[in-house]
N, C-alpha and C positions, 0 to 999 in steps of 0.2 A: 794566800801564797798559790800559783797556778802551776800545776804540773802539766800543762800542755806546753807547747813547742812556741819559742820566741819568735820574732820577726826575722831575727837572724839566723834561725834554723838550730838553736839550742833547746836543749830541756836542761834547765840549771847550766852545769858546766860542759854538759855531754852534747855531742852531735857535730854540726857545722858541715863543711865540705873540705877535706884535706885530700886534694887530688892532683894529678899530674897535669900540668899546662895542657896537654895533649887532649884532655879530657873536658877540660873547662867550657868550650863552646857547647857541647852536648848536655852537660849538665846545666849549665846557664839558662840555655834554651828552655829547658824543662821548668827550671825553678821560676823562669819569667811568666810561663803560661799556665802551668797547672791549677791554678786556683781559680784563673780565669776561665778556663775550659771546665772546670768542674762545676762552676757556677751557671754556666749556660744551661737553660731550661731544656734546649734539646738533648744535652748530654745527659743531665739527669732523667729525662723521660726515658732515652734509648737505654741507659743504665739500669735504670728500675723495670723497665719492661723485660730486659734479659734476664735479671736477677730472678724475676717472677716466673716467666714462661720457659727459660731455659734451665735455669740452675735449680728451681723450685722451691724457692723462697716465698714466704718465710718458714724458716725450719721450725720443727716444733719445740718448746719448752716443755719437757716432760718430766712429771713428779714420778721419781723413782721408788716407788712405794717399798719394795721389799729391802733395798739398800737403805733406805730411810728408818725403816724398823730394824735393821741390824745396827746402824751406827745411832740410832736414838736422836734423831734430827731429822729436818725437812731437807731433802736433797733434791734439786732440779737439774736436770741434764740439758745442756743447749745442743741440740742434736744436729751440729755442725757435719757429723757422719752422713746423713741424708741428703745433703747436696749432691748435684751431679758432680761426678767424678771422685766423690766419697771423702772430701775435706772442706775445710773454710777456704782452702789457695783459690779456689775457682771466683770468691767475690773480687779478690784484687786483680786477677788476671783479666777478668771482663772489664773492670775499669781501665787497666792500663792499655788493653788493645784498643778501646775507644780513645783513649788519649793520643795513642801512637798514630791512629788514622787522622786524627785533627791535627796531628804535626806533619802529616804526609809522608810518615816513615812505611817503607815497604818491605822491612825485613826485621824480625825480630829474634833477639838471643834471649837465653834464660840460663841460670843455674839450678841445679838442683840437688838435693841429698837423699830425702826418702824417695823421691820420685814425684810425690805427689803435685809439686808445683811444676815439675817439668811436663806431667800429664796435663796440669791446668792451663798452662801455656799454650801446649801443643792443639789443646782443643779448641782454644779461643782463635787460633790462628786458622785452623782448619773451618771454623765457623765464618770468619772472615776472608779466607782464600790467601792468607800471607805467609810467606817462607818462614819457617821456623827451624832454628839450630839451638841445640839444648848441651849444655855442657854438665856432665857428671862425671864424679871421681871413680875410677876404675873399681874400686872395692864397692861403692855403692851400688855400680852397674851389676855386680856379681849378688849382693844381696838383696836387691830389689828388682829381681829378673821381669815379674809381670808388669810393673810401671815402664821398664824400659820397652816391652813387647807393645805397650799400649802406646807410647809416645810413637813408635814406628809406625804402628796402625795408622794413626793420627796425620802421618805424614811429615813428622819432625825429623830431622838428622840429630842423632844422638853422638857427641863427640866425647871419647874418654879423656878425662884428667889423669895423665900419668906421674905428674910430679909431686914433691911432698908426700903428704899421708894419704893421696889419691882419694879424698873425700870432699866433703862441701867447700871448705876453704879453697882448696886448690882448683875447684870447678868455678869458684867465682873469680878467681885470680885469672883462670883463662876466659873467662866471659868478659871481663875488664879489658884484657888484652885485646880481644876482638873488637871490641867496641870501639878503643882507641885507633884501630884499622879500618874502621868502617863508620867515620863518625856521620856522614851526611843522611844514607839512607836507614840506619839502624836505630831500632829504640831497644834498649835493654829491660826488661822485664824484671825487675828484682821481686824475690818471692817473699821477702820478710821485712821487717820493719828496721834494716840495717843499709848501710851503704851511705853515700853523701846527701845531704839535704838537697832537694827535697823528698828523696825516699823515704826515710822513716815516716814523714808526716802524710805524704801520699798514700802510702801502703796503709798505714792507720785510719785515714779517712774513708778508703775503700771498704775496709774491713770493720768500720764502726757502726755497719748496718747490724751486726751481731748484738751489740749494746742497746742499740736503737730498738730491735725486736724485744730484747729481754724486758726492757721497760714496760714496753703496752703488755705484753705477755703475762709478766708479772701482776702488774695492777688488775688483768682479768682474774687471774687465778687467786691472788693474796690480798688484792684490795690496795696495794702498795707498788711503786714503782722499784722501790730500793730492797735489794737484798741486804742481809747482815754481812754475807760474805760472798765474794766472787773469787772462783779459783780457775786457774788455767796454766797449762805447760808452758814452759820458755826455753827456745832454743835461741834463735834470733828474736821471736816474740811476736808474731803477726797474729796469730789467734788470740794471743792474751792481750794484746794491744787493742784488738777488736772488742774484746769482751769488758774491758776496763774504760773503753773511750769515753762514754758519756758519764761515767761515775769517777773520772780523775779527780775532779775537785771536791767532789762530795765526800767529805772524811766521815759521815757518818756509815758509809759502805767500806768494810775492811777487804783488802785485797791480798790474795795469797798468789805467789807466783812459784811454780814449781820446776826445779832444775833436775837435769840427770847426774845424780852421784855417780853413776857407773858401777864400778867395784866397790865404792867408798871413796868419800872425800880425800881420803889421805892415802888412797892407794897407788896413786899416780896414772891410774885408769879412770878419768872422771871427767865430767863436764860440767860441774857446778861453778860456773863463772863468778857468781856473789860470793863465794867462799874462796876461790882461788885466784881471783883476777885481780889486776892493778889497772890504774888508768894508762890508756894508751891509744894508738890509732890503728883501726882495720878496717879495710875497703872503704876509706873515703871518711871515716867518721870517728870522733873521740869517745871513747866508751870505756867500759871495763872489760878486760880480756886477759885470758890467761897466757901468761909470758915468763920467760926466764929472768933472771936478775938483770942481764944484759939486753933485754929487750925482744928476745926471739921468741915468736909464737909458739907455745907449747901443744902438743895435739891433746885434742880431747877425745874421751872416749866414751860412749853409750850403747847400750844394745840397742837403742832407737837411732835410725839413721837420721831423723828428723832433729834430733837434739844434742847432735855431737858438734857443735859448733864453739870454738874458741871463745866467742865473745857474747853479748847480748846487745840488743838495740838500745840506743841512747836513751829513749824514754824510760826503760827498764832500769838501765844504769842509775837514772835520777830517782826513779821510784825506789831502789834498794837505799842509796846514798842519803835519801832524805827519810827514809824510814816510813813511806808512805805506804810501801807495800811490804809484806813479810815473805822472805824467800824460804823455801823448804828445799833441801835437795833428797831424792829419792834413790835408793839403788836399783840397779836393774832387777833383783830378785824381788824387792817388794813392789815394782811396777808389774813385772810380769804376773805376779801372785794375784793383785787388784785386778788386772785386766781379766785373768780367767774367772774370778769371783764376779765380776760385772756380768759374764756371759752366763755363769749359772744362776745368778740372781735375778737378772733383768732380760735374759735374752738376746743380749746386745754384745757383739764381739767389736771391742775398741782397737783403734791403732795402738801401738805400744808408746807413742807420745803421750796420747790421751790417758793411758793407763798410770802413767808417772803421776797425772794430777789426781786420779782417783784413790792413788796409795796415801793421799794425805788423811783420810779418815782413820788410818790405821795409827797416824803420829799425833794427830790433834784432835781433842775433844769438843764439839760443839754442844750447845744448849738445846734442850729438847724444841724451844719454838724458833730457833734461829734457821732462817731462811737462806741456804747454802745454792749458790748456782754455779755450777761446773761446766765449763766449756767442754763438751765431747768432740774435740777438734777433728777428728778423723776415723775412718771405719777400717777394721782390721784385716779385709783382705788381702792387702797388700803385705800383711805380717804374718800370715799363715804359715810359711814356710819356718819362720822365727819361732812361733809358738809350738809349731809340731817338734823342731828341734830341742827346744828349752825343755816343754813338758814328756819328750819322746810319747807324743799322741800316736 
């Protein structure tokens, strides 16, 4: 059985392109061209040159000695927090800006929750001299102020989403509306493995550089390409998709996906889609999402602005449904505690998103000789105010 995407754009029964007629030309243009463009040697050359010289790849695979001692297993951290702009998001925006240029687009729109994707999009637009508009929920603008400032410094226009919960879902709705109104000159850089086909696949392919590097780095450090476990946090799920990509069909490698339980799975304040979600359609793809009995999308909650999305990408919905991945939901409290623990044990301040993944070690026991690779998807500078408020630092 393959866990990769089918020719029709589905992972098992999830995925597809459920879009209004007015978006069809935009999405279809992308679908017909993305694989061709990505296969061009000149594209690959430019993409990898920028990843190396601009982003700073490969990112280290760091053996976390003190963390490993505490939990009595071998823990490696894939240091995506060391990328330019502070997270994995830049891998995808570099790829998509090169795609947009080859499609002749001269205006870029994006949505952002935690602001990391917005910053990464604003960064590549500045690099290429292309106009950039970022939609961001009003609540996220307030709680991620440093990233909003970065986007503006990089020349982007930040437009607040004032409808609904005024978070990521609503920013996405606004961006889609913009794209419908500006079909010819605009490319929409989606920041996660969500949205209509081909986005989930295209974003996963750009993020696949993460697992590509893990394979060669593990071989060097442990004499094997295969870890026993891969761990990543999942909101929409792009850092996780990149971590799992080259291992999806290798069932010797266990996959753990970590979601935000918020104040608790049964609290009504949660973003644990795998537990609370039902099949439905959001932002153009069929997946698992949190909804009421009559199909209205329910508001997710997490202390982490990057994980409070009401659905997961279709790749992850399929990994959950088939049992290929184990899904674990982590509360705000456990995530924050684990984030602080990493600071004190390893001298690394993680993004709150990544702290959710780190909390797995308190919930699951690994064997002493297990090789566990955890994607440290982002750094914590954007979350300092959250940490300060939470721990009264």
